[in-house]
C-alpha positions as CSV (number, residue, x, y, z in Angstrom):
1,M,119.8,112.5,99.3
2,L,117.7,114.3,101.9
3,T,118.7,117.5,103.6
4,F,117.2,119.1,106.6
5,K,117.6,122.2,108.8
6,L,116.3,123.3,112.2
7,I,114.3,126.5,111.9
8,E,113.6,127.1,115.6
9,V,113.1,125.5,119.0
10,Q,110.2,127.0,120.9
11,N,108.6,125.7,124.1
12,G,110.3,122.3,123.6
13,F,109.0,121.9,120.0
14,Y,111.6,121.5,117.2
15,H,110.7,122.9,113.9
16,Y,112.5,121.3,111.0
17,E,112.3,121.8,107.2
18,I,113.1,118.7,105.1
19,Y,114.2,118.8,101.5
20,P,114.2,115.7,99.3
21,E,117.2,115.9,96.9
22,G,117.9,119.4,98.4
23,V,115.0,120.9,96.4
24,K,113.4,123.7,98.4
25,K,110.1,123.8,96.5
26,D,109.5,120.1,97.5
27,K,110.1,120.8,101.2
28,G,108.2,119.2,104.1
29,T,107.8,120.3,107.6
30,L,107.9,118.6,111.0
31,I,107.3,120.3,114.3
32,F,107.5,118.0,117.2
33,N,108.4,117.7,120.9
34,P,111.0,114.9,121.3
35,E,110.3,114.6,125.0
36,S,106.5,114.0,124.8
37,M,106.6,112.7,121.2
38,E,103.8,115.2,120.4
39,V,103.6,116.3,116.7
40,K,102.3,119.8,116.2
41,E,102.6,119.8,112.4
42,R,103.6,117.2,109.8
43,I,103.7,118.1,106.1
44,E,105.1,115.4,103.9
45,P,107.7,116.5,101.4
46,N,106.9,116.1,97.7
47,S,108.7,112.8,97.2
48,P,108.0,109.1,96.6
49,F,110.2,108.2,99.5
50,D,109.6,108.1,103.3
51,C,111.4,111.4,103.9
52,I,110.2,112.0,107.4
53,G,111.0,108.5,108.6
54,H,114.4,108.8,107.1
55,F,114.9,112.2,108.7
56,L,113.9,110.9,112.1
57,N,116.4,108.0,111.9
58,N,119.2,110.5,111.2
59,V,118.4,113.7,113.1
60,E,120.3,112.9,116.3
61,D,124.1,113.0,116.5
62,E,126.2,110.4,118.2
63,N,125.5,112.0,121.6
64,G,121.8,112.1,121.2
65,N,121.6,115.8,120.4
66,Y,119.4,117.1,117.6
67,K,121.3,118.4,114.7
68,K,120.9,121.9,113.3
69,L,121.6,120.8,109.7
70,G,122.1,117.5,108.0
71,K,122.3,115.5,104.9
72,V,121.4,111.9,104.6
73,A,122.0,109.5,101.7
74,W,119.1,107.4,100.7
75,Y,121.3,104.2,100.8
């Protein structure tokens, strides 16, 4: 399972922390602007899985809004 949380939104950039299996010490970081698709910072979590790709596929809710918190099963 993958968990994530929104840390802040600043100047259109969303700062998320991503935790594989909910383990904080293995966290990754993604800071990006969804409008321009610019990535300011990308730190892969300590995991053999594609955590950031999985996160990006599940970060939006059914209305297209970015979630503040979330959990995603691997499959």
